[in-house]
N, C-alpha and C positions, 0 to 999 in steps of 0.2 A: 504493500500500500504506500503510495506517494503522498506526503504531507506538504502542502504549500501554504506559506504564510501570505495572506492577502489574496486578492483576485488578480493573480499574476497572469498577464496575457501570454506569457511564454508557453503556457500549457493550454492555450485555446484550441478547441477542436469542435467542429460541428457534429461530431459523433459522441456527444456526451449525454448520458441519461442522468438527470440531475434531481436531487431533492434538497430542500433547504430547511434548516431548523436548529434549535438548540440541542435537542436530543438528550436531555438530562436523564440519565438512567439507561438509555437505549433499551427500553422495556418492550414487551410484546406488541404494544400498539405501534411503537416506532419500527419494530422489526417487520411488521406487516408492510409498512411503507418501503423499507429498505429491500425487502424481498421482492417487491414489485419492481423496484429499480433494477435489480439484478436480473429478474425474469425478462423485462423488456430488453435489456442489453443482450441477453443470449438469444432472443427471438429476432434480432436484427441480422441482416445478411452480411453486412460489412463488419469491420472491427470497431466495436463500440466500447466505451468505458463507463463504469458506474461511478457517480460523483456525488459526494456529500459536501454541502456548503454549511458550515456551522460557525458559531460565534464564541468569542472569548474576550472579556469575561462574560458570564451569564448576563443577558440583557437587563434583568431585574436589578442587578448590582449597579447599573448605570442609571436606569430610569427611576429606581427607588432608593439608591445609594447602598453601599455595602453594609450599612447598619440597619437594614430593613428587617433583619432576622431570618432571611431566607437561608436555608441550608441545602446544599446540592447532593444529589445521589451519586454523581460521578464527577471527579475533577477532569481536566482536559486529558491528561495522560490515560486515565482509566477509560474515558469515553473512546479515545483513539484505539486502545487495545480491543475494546468490544467491536468497534467498526472493522478493525482488521480481521477479527475472528469471523465476522459475518461474510467477509469477502469483498468489501468495497475497494475500488481501484485508486481513487483520488479523493483527498479531503482538502478543501480550501478553508483555512481558518481566517475569518474576518475579525479584525479588531473592532469590537463594538464600543463606540464612543457616543457621547451626546450628539455630536455633529452627525455621525452616521445615522442615528435614530431619526433625524429630521429629513432624511431622503424620502421623496415621494415613492409610492408603489411603482409608478411607471418608470421613473429614473432608476430605481433599484433593478427592475427587470432588464432595462437597457444595459446596465452595468454587467449583469450576468451574461446576457446575450453577446455583448461586445468583448468581454474579457475572458469568460469561461467557455462560452458556446453551449447552446442547448438544442438537442434534437427532441428530447422529451423531458417534461417536468412532472414529477410525481409529488402530490401533496396530500396531507391528511385532511379529513373533513373539517377540522377546527383550525386550519392553518391560516394565519393572517400575517401580512408583511407590510413594510413601508411605514411612513410617518403616521403615528396614531393608529397603527394596525388597520389602515384604510383599505388594504388590498386583500380581497378574499377570492373565492373560486370564480365568481362571476367576472370580476375584473381580470383575473388570469385568463379566462376564456376570451375576453375581449382583446387583450393585448397579445395573446398567443397567435391570433390570426394576423395581427399587424407585424409581429416580430418573427413569425414563421417557426413556431415550435408546437408540439403536441402537449396537451395537459391531461393528466390522469388523476382522478380523485379517488382516494381510498376512504371508504365509509368507516364510521365509528366502529371500534373494536371492543368487544366485551368478552369476558370470561365468566361463565356461570351467571350471566345476566348483569355483571358489574362492569362499569366503565374502567378502562385501564388508562390512567393518566399519571403523570409524575406527581402531581399534587396529592392524589389519592394514595399513592405508594408512600410518599413522605409521611402522611398521617398514620398509616399502618405501622411504619417503623417507629415513629414516635410513641405509639401505644404498645410497642413490644410484640405486635402481631407479625412477627418476622416470617413465619411460614406462609401466610397469605401474601405478604409483600413479595416473597420469593417466587410465588406462582405467577404474579403479575409481571415480574421482571423477566422471568424465563431463565433465571440463574440465581445462585445464592448471593444475597447482598453482601458486599465486601468493602473493606477499607484497606488501604496500604499505608504503611508508615515506618518510622525508624524506631528501633528498640533503644530506649533511653534508661539511664540509671535511676532506680527507685530506692526505696528504703530497705529493700531485701526482707520485708516482713514475711513474704511467702516462704522464704527459706526456713525461717524459724517455726513456721507452721507445718513444715514437711511437704509443702506444695510450692516449689519455686516458680515465680512468675516473671514474665517479661513485660515491662511497661512500654506502652506504645504512644508515640506522638504522630498523629495522622499527617499525611503529606500536605493536606489543605486545611486551613483554619475554618473553611466554610463547609467541610464535609459533614453530612448529617450523621450524628452519632446516635445509635439506637437507644431506646429507653433504658434507664438504669436497671441492672439486674444481672443474672447469671445466664450465660448462653453456652450451648454446645456449638463448637466451632471447628473449622478446618484451617490449618495454617500452612502456607506455602513459603518455604525458604530454600533458596538455591535450587529451585525447580523440584524439590521434594515436598511431598504433602504429609502432614501430620495432623492427628486429631487432638483436641484439647477442650478446655473450658475457659470461658472468659468472664471476668467480672467488670462491669461498668458501674461506677458509683463513687461514693464518698467514704468508704470504709467506716461505716457508723459504729462498729464495735470498738474501733480504736481512735476515731477522730470525729470532731464536730466542726471541722474547718469549712465544709461545703465545697471543697475542691473535687472535681470529677477525675477519677483515675480510670485508665483502660489497662487492665492487667490480664494476661493470658498465661495459663498453665498448659504447656505443651506436653502431651503424653509421650513417654519413651524418648525423651530428648534431653541431652545434657551439654550441648555446645554453648560456648560463650558467643553471644550474638549482639553484644552492645555495639551500637552504631550501625548495625546492619538493617536492611529493609526487609520487611515481611508483609505478607498478604493474609488477611483474616477474613474468612467467609463465615457468615452467621447462618447456622443450620437450624437451630431451634432455641426458643426462649424457654428456659428451664424454670426460673422462679424469680420473685422479687428480691431485691437486696433488703436485708433486715439487720437489726442490731441484736447481737446475742449477749446473754448475761455473762458469759465467760468465754475465754479462748478455747476451752475444752469443748464447749457446745458448738462453737464455730467449726472446729476441726471435724467433729462428728458429722456436721451438715456437709462440709466440703467432701468428705469421703462418700457420702450418699450421692452427692452431685456427680462425682467421678464415676461411681458404679453405674449410675443412670446413663452417663455418656458412653461408657464402655458397652453397655447393652445396645445402645443406639448404633454404635459403629458396626455391629454385626448386621444391622438391617438397613444400612445407608443405601440410598438410591439417588441417582442423579435426577435433576429436574428435567 
């Protein structure tokens, strides 16, 4: 997959099957659009390429500022990894600025046609573009005749009668409903980050943990609690359990920690990057009356996870 910063005319081609969007999460709804892009590409007689035009930073960080409280499902690198797995050929990353947000729908389309090239444009049912989101499907149809490209509309995508949208998935993750969120994503929700030095309290409990600093400060962190997780380090996968929370048995500071106990693993990975996939929400975080009671509960959590490992299935 080729990644291009900006709408670089060097990569212009009239044989581009294009879609445009933020694609936060690259969930099943997004994948329906992306699969159509790839399908159209392969149905062409000549050599065509599948193209995604996306934005960085997330438009809401510009339109509502970075302090709006928005948390993202995927940072740019995570999103690119998912697009690569799907099989997209080219990704143009547009720097989304306040000035860019003021471009009219017609001028935006002209930019794409003149700099990227469009044979076919695939959009979702709720796709709007241009200044004040003025451009929708009807405007696309109008300008597609003028600018000579085909438009394909993908209808709303539901799973078991529920709409699949990034907003809905964020709400599920915030509530700890990670299994339902995973179904809507089409993969296990994950975060990537660096292992940092903690207070080594897990060692004293007999369950050494790695403390994680997520790569993006805007990454959505799941609800506080204990999770059954899968950890990828150095291309190897391990299972484990993760606690997200404030360590209420030991502290009242209100600081949120992300700590993972990796099963059957004893390497020193301080300063290394790992990926954590959230497989299941096990229980709420709680304050225990004693360290001994906490240890008993952690052993129960680990036994539960080990039982789950035997039954694990890919989404």
